[in-house]
Structures are given as C-alpha cells and as structure tokens.
C-alpha positions as CSV (number, residue, x, y, z in Angstrom):
1,M,18.8,1.5,4.1
2,Y,17.1,2.0,0.7
3,Q,17.4,4.6,-2.0
4,V,14.5,7.1,-2.2
5,L,13.3,7.6,-5.7
6,E,12.4,11.1,-6.8
7,M,9.4,11.4,-9.0
8,I,9.8,9.4,-12.2
9,E,7.3,9.5,-15.1
10,V,5.7,6.0,-15.5
11,K,3.0,7.0,-17.9
12,K,2.2,10.2,-19.7
13,D,1.8,12.8,-16.9
14,I,1.7,10.1,-14.2
15,Y,4.6,10.0,-11.8
16,F,5.8,7.5,-9.2
17,S,7.7,8.4,-6.0
18,S,8.9,6.7,-2.9
19,N,9.9,9.9,-1.2
20,K,7.9,10.4,2.0
21,N,8.1,14.2,1.5
22,D,6.0,13.8,-1.7
23,M,3.2,12.0,0.1
24,D,0.0,14.1,0.9
25,I,-0.8,13.0,4.4
26,D,-4.1,14.8,4.4
27,L,-5.3,13.0,1.3
28,I,-4.0,9.7,2.5
29,F,-5.7,10.0,5.9
30,H,-9.0,11.2,4.3
31,F,-9.1,8.3,1.9
32,I,-8.1,5.6,4.4
33,N,-10.4,7.0,7.1
34,N,-13.3,6.5,4.7
35,S,-12.3,3.0,3.7
36,Y,-13.6,-0.3,5.2
37,W,-10.2,-1.0,6.8
38,G,-9.1,2.4,8.2
39,K,-12.1,4.2,9.5
40,S,-11.0,4.0,13.2
41,R,-7.5,5.4,12.6
42,T,-6.6,8.8,13.8
43,F,-4.6,11.3,11.9
44,E,-1.7,10.9,14.3
45,E,-1.8,7.1,13.9
46,Q,-1.7,7.3,10.1
47,K,1.1,9.8,10.3
48,K,3.2,7.5,12.5
49,A,2.4,4.5,10.3
50,I,3.8,6.5,7.3
51,E,6.9,7.5,9.2
52,N,7.7,3.9,9.9
53,T,7.1,2.2,6.6
54,L,8.2,2.6,2.9
55,N,5.7,4.8,1.1
56,F,4.8,4.9,-2.6
57,G,2.6,7.2,-4.5
58,L,1.4,8.0,-8.0
59,F,0.9,11.7,-8.9
60,H,-0.8,13.6,-11.7
61,N,0.3,17.2,-12.1
62,K,2.1,16.9,-8.7
63,K,-1.3,15.9,-7.1
64,Q,-1.3,12.6,-5.3
65,I,-3.7,10.1,-6.9
66,A,-2.7,6.7,-5.4
67,F,-0.8,5.3,-2.4
68,A,0.6,2.1,-1.0
69,R,3.0,1.4,1.8
70,V,5.2,-1.6,2.7
71,M,6.4,-2.9,6.1
72,T,9.6,-4.9,5.5
73,D,12.9,-6.2,6.8
74,F,14.2,-5.8,3.2
75,V,15.3,-9.5,2.9
76,F,12.8,-12.1,4.1
77,F,9.4,-10.4,4.5
78,S,7.3,-7.6,3.2
79,Y,3.7,-6.7,3.9
80,L,1.8,-4.6,1.4
81,L,-1.0,-2.4,2.8
82,D,-3.1,0.7,2.5
83,V,-3.2,0.5,-1.3
84,F,-5.6,2.8,-3.0
85,V,-6.3,4.9,-6.1
86,I,-8.6,7.9,-5.5
87,D,-12.1,7.6,-6.9
88,E,-11.7,9.9,-10.0
89,Y,-8.7,8.0,-11.2
90,Q,-10.0,4.4,-10.7
91,G,-10.5,2.2,-13.7
92,K,-7.5,3.5,-15.7
93,G,-5.0,0.7,-14.8
94,L,-3.2,2.9,-12.2
95,S,-3.4,0.3,-9.4
96,K,-1.5,-2.1,-11.7
97,I,1.1,0.6,-12.4
98,L,1.4,1.4,-8.7
99,I,1.8,-2.2,-7.6
100,N,4.2,-3.0,-10.4
101,N,6.5,-0.1,-9.3
102,V,6.2,-1.1,-5.7
103,M,7.0,-4.7,-6.3
104,N,10.0,-3.8,-8.5
105,H,11.4,-1.1,-6.2
106,E,15.1,-1.9,-6.0
107,A,15.2,-2.1,-2.2
108,I,12.5,-4.8,-1.9
109,K,12.2,-6.5,-5.3
110,H,14.1,-9.6,-4.1
111,V,12.2,-10.1,-0.8
112,D,11.4,-13.8,-0.2
113,K,7.9,-13.6,1.1
114,W,5.1,-11.0,0.6
115,M,1.7,-10.9,2.3
116,L,-1.3,-8.6,2.1
117,A,-4.9,-8.7,3.1
118,T,-7.8,-7.7,0.9
119,K,-11.5,-7.9,0.9
120,D,-12.2,-7.4,-2.8
121,A,-9.0,-7.1,-4.9
122,H,-7.8,-10.7,-5.2
123,E,-7.7,-10.6,-9.0
124,L,-5.5,-7.5,-9.1
125,Y,-3.0,-9.1,-6.7
126,R,-3.0,-12.5,-8.5
127,K,-1.5,-10.6,-11.5
128,F,1.5,-10.0,-9.3
129,G,1.9,-13.5,-8.1
130,F,-0.1,-13.4,-4.9
131,E,-2.0,-16.5,-4.0
132,T,-4.2,-17.6,-1.2
133,I,-2.3,-19.0,1.8
134,K,-1.3,-22.6,1.1
135,N,-1.4,-23.7,4.8
136,P,-3.6,-21.3,6.7
137,S,-3.3,-23.4,9.9
138,M,0.4,-22.1,10.1
139,I,-0.7,-18.5,10.2
140,M,-1.6,-16.9,13.5
141,E,-2.7,-13.5,14.5
142,K,-3.2,-11.3,17.5
143,M,-5.7,-8.4,17.2
144,S,-6.6,-5.5,19.4
145,N,-10.2,-5.0,20.2
146,R,-10.3,-2.2,17.5
147,A,-8.9,-4.6,14.9
148,K,-11.4,-7.3,15.9
149,K,-14.3,-4.9,15.3
150,I,-12.9,-4.0,11.9
151,H,-12.6,-7.7,10.9
152,E,-16.0,-8.6,12.2
153,Q,-17.5,-6.2,9.6
154,L,-15.7,-7.8,6.7
C-alpha cells in the first residue's frame, strides 16, 4: 500500500496531509455539495468515496482549507478529482501547492497516466503537465442518469 504522510509544513502555517483521519468530512461534503459537480451527492456517498480513495488536504491552524482525492492503481492510472480550496483561501496559490504535493506524493508520483475533468481550471492543470485528450474518439464513458443530469448543466 502507500505511506500515509502526517502533516508537514509546506508554507508558513500551511500544512499538507494524506492522512484520512485529518480530513474534515463535514467541510468536504459541504463544499462539494455546493459545487457544480457534486450537488447531488449525499453525505454517505461522499464518506464512502473518501474511504475508497487517496485523500489530500491543506490545513491552516489545523483547520482544513483545501482538498483533493485520487483514484489509482498506483502504477498505470490515476484520476484526480474533487479538488478545491475554500473560498476565503482562494487566490493565494494554494491550489498549486496542493496539486504539486499530490502529484509528487511518493506512492503515485511515477504513475503512467493521469486524468481529470474540469469545467474552468484548465490553465491550473496545464502547469502540471495535463493536456486535452489527444485522441478523444478512444475515450468512452458510461454515466448514470444522475451523472447525465450533472453533465448536461456544464
């Protein structure tokens, strides 16, 4: 498996952690439930998603201020999702710090292929080597009715 990182200072008074026990599930659920991509999720669904993925957070004075999670097989594929910085901490470069620490996490930094979906943060992810799909005709998807409703709104 992978090594859980205890909180490490990555910027003055800003800490990074990959320990699920550090994650504030209430804050995560509230933010995602108010996002364009997660408004139909239940608390139990979000909790289960966290239990089954790698989780990463930024913290200020032990208060969570940012979150991301990764689905992965640790070798060939990783999918980055649910990335956010809470409103009062946006515009301070924290999303870059979060993504940098996620992408350089020892357990997943050598994964061959990464994917993500975003409506409006393309420029942020380009800084980390993400590009538009070269051959979209190769990519297929299967969506639930709930997922179709979400994607129709984008």
